C-alpha positions, 0 to 999 in steps of 0.5 A, spaced: 794 906 944 800 902 940 800 900 933 803 893 931 808 893 926 809 886 923 815 885 919 815 879 913 820 875 917 815 875 924 809 874 919 813 867 916 815 865 923 808 866 926 805 863 920 809 857 921 808 857 929 800 857 928 801 851 923 803 847 929 799 850 934 792 853 931 789 852 938 793 858 940 791 863 935 785 866 939 789 866 945 794 870 941 789 875 938 787 877 945 794 878 948 795 882 942 789 886 943 791 887 950 798 889 948 796 894 944 791 897 949 796 897 955 803 894 954 804 894 962 797 890 963 799 884 968 796 878 964 802 879 959 807 878 964 812 882 960 819 883 962 825 886 959 830 881 957 838 882 958 844 879 955 844 877 947 836 880 947 838 886 951 833 892 949 827 887 947 821 885 952 818 878 953 810 877 953 807 871 955 801 867 950 801 862 956 805 859 961 809 855 955 809 860 949 812 867 949 813 873 944 819 877 944 817 884 942 821 891 941 818 897 944 819 903 939 816 908 944 817 915 940 812 912 935 808 908 939 809 902 936 810 895 938 814 890 933 814 883 934 820 879 933 819 872 935 814 867 937 815 860 940 816 856 946 819 858 952 826 855 951 826 856 943 825 864 944 831 865 949 
């Protein structure tokens, strides 16, 4: 099982995001639970990013919203970096 490492900057972004989109909070919590249990679960639609976001992964909250994450494999950690709409995140 992976642990989630929440940085202060991500916490601020997430707070602002959920203020605008409170209806996504339950879905987000389900996605995070799946992510920590099985980061390769197909429902996450996880994929590696390239270009300026190389070394990061994207997971889907739903068709419109994404979370950008960094896997720190050696310590079994997942660090969310950014949350937002598809076009904002990339």
